[in-house]
N, C-alpha and C positions, 0 to 999 in steps of 0.2 A: 372407532371415532373417539372414544374416550381415551384410548391409548395415545392417539395422535395429539390430542389436546394436552395430555399430561407430559408427553415428550417435548412438545413445543414450550410449555411453561417451564420445564426444567432447563431447557436449552436457553431460553430467554433470560432466566435469572442467573444462569451460570456464566453468561458471557459478560466480560468486563472490558474495560479500556486500559488495563495495565499490561505493560510488556514485562517479560522476564529476561533479565540481562545476565548472561553468564560471563565470568571474568577468570583470568589466570589466578589460580591459587587463592581465590577469595570466594565467599559465599555469593549466591545469586541474589540479585536485587529485583524486586517487583515494584513497578511504579509507572506513572504516565510520563512518557518522554516529552519534554517541553521543547528542547532545541539542542543543536550540536554546533558549536563554534570553537575555533582555535584549539582543536584537539580535545575538547571537553564535551561530554554528554551530560546535559542537565536533566535530572529526573525528579519528578514530584512523587514522593513516597508517603506512606501513612505517617512516618515520623517527621516529615518536612521535606525540604528541598535538599538534593544531594548532587554533587558533581563527580563524574566518573571520567577518568582519562580514557580516551578512545583507544589508546594503545593496549589497555588492559582488557578490553572487551573481546571475548572469543565468539559470542553468538548473541543474537537478540531474537527472541520469540515474540513477534509483534501480535497484538490482539486483533481479533476479527477474522483471521485466516480460516479458522475452523468453521465459524458461523457462515462465512462467505462460501466455503466449499459445500457445506450441508445445504445452504440456501440454493446453490446452483443445482445440486442433485435433485432437491425437492422441486425446484422450478421446472427442470427437465421432465421429471415424472409428471408434474402437474400439467405441462403442455401436452404430453402424450395422453394423459388421462382425459383432458378436454377434447382432444382430437378424436379419441375413440368413443367417449361417452356423452358428449354434449347433445347429440341428436336424440338421445333417449331420455333427456331431462323431463320432457312433458309427460312421458309415460311412466317414468320412475318415481315421480313425486319430488317434494322439497328435500327430503333427507338424501335421496339419491343424487339430486342436483348439487346439494351442498358438498357431498363427498367427491363429486367430479371436479368442482372448482376450488375446494379448500387447499389441496397441496400447492397449487400455484399461488393462491392468495397468501399463504404463509411463506412460501419459498422466495418470492420476489422481494418483499421487504427485508427478509432475513439476509438474502444475498446482498442487497444494496447496503444495508447497515454494516455487514461484515467487511465488505471490500472498502467501504468508505472509512471505517475505523482503521483498518489495516493500512490504507493509503496515507491517512493522516499521521500515523505512527512512523511509517517508513520515511515520510517527508520530514518529520521533526527530527529524526535520527540522522538525516543526511547533512554532513557539514557543508556550510555555505558561507558566503561573505556576510559580514554584519550589515553591509550597505545593500539596500534594495535597488540602488541605481546602477545602471550599466554604464561604464565609461571606457573609452578607448582613446588612444593618442594617435594622431596622424602627423607624421613627421614630413616636413617639406623636403622634396627631393629635386635634385638637378642632375641631368644626365648630359655628359659630354663624351662623345665617342672619338677615339683616335685609332686609326688603323695604320699599323706600321708593319714593315717586314723585319723580322728579327731572326737572324741565323737561317734565313731561307723559309721561314714559316710566317704566314699571315697571323697577326695577333690583334685582337680587339680589346682595348682597355676602356672601361667605363668608370667615370669619376662620380 
């Protein structure tokens, strides 16, 4: 039990919201991805804001993926633990019952936080239009069909 709590505390304090951005022939940058527009990745680092050309980016290690994966495994184990041990909670006492439900109680929020953090970072790194409005143009059309015989073949021309 003590080992589980210590592991969770280490994991919770070790998880951040900074992405590691690898680039061609340049050092990696760690920071929070703010947005990506017009071929530029905007990153908030400890030193301030930085702009990185998307063409120079070789890989982005987004935050939250490890926490989400560990949370998913812990949640799966917790669900199995509950399915097997929940009916013995009355007989086993409070400590036993805590041990039955604790993995799922830790796993679900860790999984949710990890995947939410990962999703926000991936979304921020995705280039998109500066405008949030969707626009499209509908061109007026007119159709006139003319059927003619040309060199023995029926031809349809649409204007």
